[in-house]
N, C-alpha and C positions, 0 to 999 in steps of 0.2 A: 719718104718726104719729111723734111724737117718742119716742125711746127714752132712758130714764134707767137707768143701771146703778149700783147701790149696792154698797158693800163696807164691812166694818169691824165688824160685829156680833160677838157672842160671849158667853162666860161670864166674869164678872169678880167678884171679891169686893167687898163694900162698902168704899168708900173708894178703889177703884181708878179707872182711867181707860180710856177707849176713844176712838178717832177714827173717825168715819164719813166716807166719801167718796162722792160722787155725781157721775158723769160723764154729760154730756148730749150726745147726738148731735143737735145743733140749730144752725141758722144764727143768727148774731147773738145768741148766748147773753148777751152783755153787756147786752142790752136787756130781759132778763127779770128779774123779781123771783124770789127763791129762798127756800125755806122748808124747815124740818124739822118734822115732826109726830111725835107719840108716841101709840101706841095700846096702852094697858095692857090686860091680860087682862080681858075682859068689859066694857070701857068704850069710850066713843067716842074717835075720833081727835081729838087736840087739838094746836094749834099751840104749839110750844115756842120756836122761834127763826126769825128772818127777817133777810135782808139784801137790800135792794132794789137796783135797777139803779144807784143813786147811791152805794151803799155804806153806807146807813143801816141800822143794826142795831136789833133789838128782841128782847126775851126775855120769856117767861112768868115770872111771879114765882117759880114753883116751881123754876126752873132758873137764876135770876140768880146770878152769881158762881160758877157751877159749869160752865156750858156756854159755849162760844165758837163762834160761827158765822163762817165766812169763805168767800171765793170767789176763784177764780183764773180770770178771763175768758179768759186765753190758753190755758188747759187745759179750758175749758168745764166747770168743776167747782165744786162747793160742798162745804164740809166742816163737820163738827160735832165739836168737841173736847169730850168729856164727862169731867169730873173730879169727885173726891169723890163718887163714885156711891153712891146709896142704893137699897135694895131696891125702893122705889116707882118707880124709873125702869125697872124691868123691863117689857119689852113689845117691840113692833115699831116701828121708826123708819122713816119714809118721807120721802124728799126730794120736793120739789114745785117746779116752775117755772111761772111764770104771766106771761102777757101776752095779755090778751083770752081766751086759753084756758089751761086748767090741765092739767099733765102730771105723772104720778106715777112714782116709782121702784117697784121690786118689794117694797121693805121688807126690813129686816134685823133679826133677832132679837137683843135684848140681854137677858141674864139677870144680875141682880145678886144675888149670894148674901149672906145675912146672916151 
């Protein structure tokens, strides 16, 4: 079983910034696609950012120009830099790695106060 450990959530005022980190205890991390998901209160989990094994990034329209995803294969880690935060970004953020199988982090709570 692959273990993903997240950190970086918290309470932040609107307009503020946060940086999530996700470390993966996994062999050949560089071969995995990595993603960040957002689960707002009472809503389904949605994909907000991805960076694949080739370094290609993609973002949901709702977070473009505000979030930046990156990865460091040498550290088996993926990051999500969140800026210009809005209250609607409140919720739990999950990292995910995928290669034939999908593995999830435990989730970290982000609360953006208005």
